C-alpha positions in Angstrom: 132.3 146.5 159.4 130.5 144.9 156.4 131.4 147.8 154.1 135.0 147.4 155.2 135.1 143.8 153.8 133.8 145.1 150.5 136.3 148.0 150.3 139.4 145.9 151.2 138.7 142.5 149.8 135.8 142.2 147.4 134.8 144.8 144.9 131.8 142.7 143.7 130.5 142.5 147.3 131.0 146.3 147.6 129.0 146.9 144.4 126.3 144.6 145.8 126.1 146.6 149.0 125.9 149.9 147.0 122.9 148.6 145.1 120.9 147.5 148.1 119.8 151.1 148.8 119.9 151.1 152.6 119.3 149.2 155.8 116.1 147.5 154.5 117.8 146.2 151.4 120.7 144.9 153.5 118.4 143.1 155.9 116.6 141.5 153.0 120.0 139.9 152.0 121.4 139.6 155.5 122.2 135.9 155.3 124.2 136.3 152.1 126.0 139.4 153.6 127.0 137.6 156.8 128.1 134.5 154.9 130.3 136.6 152.5 131.9 138.5 155.4 132.7 135.3 157.3 134.0 133.7 154.1 136.3 136.6 153.4 137.6 136.4 157.0 138.1 132.7 156.6 140.3 133.3 153.5 142.4 135.8 155.4 142.9 133.4 158.3 143.7 130.4 156.0 146.5 132.4 154.3 148.2 133.0 157.6 146.6 131.0 160.3 149.2 131.6 163.0 150.2 135.1 162.1 153.7 134.1 161.0 153.7 135.9 157.7 155.0 139.3 156.6 152.5 141.3 158.5 154.4 140.3 161.7 157.8 141.8 160.8 158.7 145.1 162.4 160.2 146.5 159.2 156.9 146.0 157.3 154.9 147.2 160.3 157.0 150.4 160.4 156.4 150.9 156.7 152.7 150.7 157.3 152.8 153.0 160.3 154.6 155.7 158.4 151.9 155.7 155.7 149.1 155.6 158.3 148.2 159.2 159.0 145.0 158.4 160.8 146.9 156.4 163.3 149.3 159.2 164.0 146.3 161.4 164.8 144.8 158.7 166.9 148.1 158.0 168.8 148.4 161.7 169.6 144.8 161.7 170.9 145.5 158.6 173.1 148.4 160.5 174.8 146.3 163.7 175.3 143.1 162.0 176.3 144.4 159.6 178.9 146.9 162.1 180.2 144.2 164.6 180.7 141.9 162.1 182.3 144.4 160.9 184.9 145.6 164.5 185.5 142.0 165.4 186.2 141.5 162.4 188.5 144.7 163.0 190.4 143.9 166.7 190.9 140.4 166.0 192.3 141.4 166.0 196.0 143.5 169.2 195.6 140.7 170.9 193.6 138.2 170.4 196.4 140.6 171.1 199.2 142.3 174.2 198.0 139.9 175.7 195.4 136.5 174.7 196.6 137.3 174.4 200.3 135.0 171.4 200.8 136.8 168.0 200.9 133.6 166.1 201.8 132.5 166.6 198.2 135.4 164.6 196.9 133.8 161.2 197.6 130.5 162.4 196.0 132.2 163.6 192.8 134.3 160.5 192.7 131.1 158.4 192.8 129.6 160.4 190.0 132.7 160.0 188.0 132.5 156.2 188.4 128.8 155.5 187.6 127.6 158.3 185.3 130.0 157.4 182.5 128.1 154.1 182.2 125.0 156.2 181.2 127.2 158.1 178.6 128.3 154.8 177.1 124.7 153.7 176.6 124.0 156.8 174.5 126.9 156.2 172.0 125.1 153.7 169.8 122.2 156.2 169.4 124.7 159.0 168.5 126.7 156.7 166.2 123.6 156.1 164.1 123.2 159.8 163.4 126.8 161.0 162.9 130.3 159.8 162.1 132.5 158.4 164.8 134.8 161.4 164.8 131.8 163.7 165.2 130.6 161.6 168.2 134.0 162.0 169.7 134.0 165.7 169.2 130.5 166.0 170.7 131.5 163.9 173.7 134.6 166.0 174.2 132.5 169.2 174.1 130.1 167.8 176.7 133.1 166.9 178.8 134.5 170.4 178.6 131.2 172.0 179.3 130.9 170.0 182.5 134.4 171.0 183.5 133.7 174.6 182.8 130.6 174.5 184.9 132.6 173.1 187.8 135.3 175.7 187.4 132.8 178.7 187.6 130.7 177.2 190.3 133.2 178.0 193.1 131.9 176.5 196.3 128.3 176.1 195.0 127.5 172.5 195.7 124.6 172.1 193.2 126.7 173.6 190.4 129.6 171.3 191.2 127.4 168.3 191.1 125.7 169.3 187.9 129.0 170.0 186.3 130.4 166.6 187.4 127.4 164.8 186.0 127.8 166.5 182.6 131.6 166.1 182.6 131.2 162.3 183.4 128.5 161.9 180.8 130.9 163.2 178.2 133.8 161.2 179.5 131.7 158.0 179.2 130.7 158.8 175.6 134.2 159.7 174.6 135.8 156.6 176.1 133.2 154.3 174.4 133.7 155.8 170.9 137.4 155.8 171.4 137.5 152.0 171.8 135.2 151.7 168.8 137.6 153.8 166.7 140.7 151.7 167.5 140.1 149.3 164.7 139.8 152.1 162.1 143.5 152.9 161.7 144.2 149.2 161.4 141.7 148.9 158.5 143.1 152.1 156.9 146.6 150.6 157.1 145.5 147.4 155.4 143.8 149.4 152.7 146.8 151.7 152.2 149.7 149.2 152.4 148.2 145.7 152.5 149.9 145.1 155.8 147.9 144.1 158.9 149.4 145.7 161.9 146.7 145.1 164.4 149.0 143.5 167.0 151.7 146.2 167.0 149.2 149.0 166.9 147.4 147.6 169.9 150.7 147.3 171.8 151.8 150.8 170.9 148.4 152.3 171.8 148.5 150.6 175.2 152.0 151.8 175.8 151.1 155.4 174.9 148.1 155.3 177.2 150.1 154.0 180.1 152.9 156.5 179.5 150.3 159.3 179.6 148.9 157.9 182.8 152.3 157.7 184.4 153.2 161.2 183.4 149.9 162.7 184.7 150.3 160.8 187.9 153.9 162.1 188.4 152.7 165.7 187.8 149.8 165.5 190.3 
């Protein structure tokens, strides 16, 4: 977030950050860093305090969206991720009734799917310190798929199904957490690429895509 301000708004600030040499150097100048970021944000707000400027017009927003390739990738991911999640959730009862033949496990797995993702969310800050956001997302998706695969090959084996559900839910929690963290990145890219802030319209479109995917998955299941 701090580097973003330097990249988009203040080259001298970016050069300063580059010269600090790492976390320790930044922490030695943390008061100046925070002040500069807040002041840059203040300048942006003062120029358009009520969001009534050009960044709110649909035409300019569309111009920004067309040039925003990361958002197109992100939008596709929204549709696929939430569609798959709700398809999986909606198919849970049928999976245990027809494939496993044990409907009593449905409530157990549903409970795991509710609470274990919270643990996955807690691991995301640790992972994000060691790799890029997109890599965290890929790792989380791989964990999710591993859990799903274990469940599929476990048949009616209760322990295998529970272990698979725990792994699957852990990955789902990690993926969801980093997904929300990544939502701001296409907005920042659009500002850098075109100078147009489309945070509002991107948020609206992202929400619509997610709900459309949920509705489609619900209709199928």
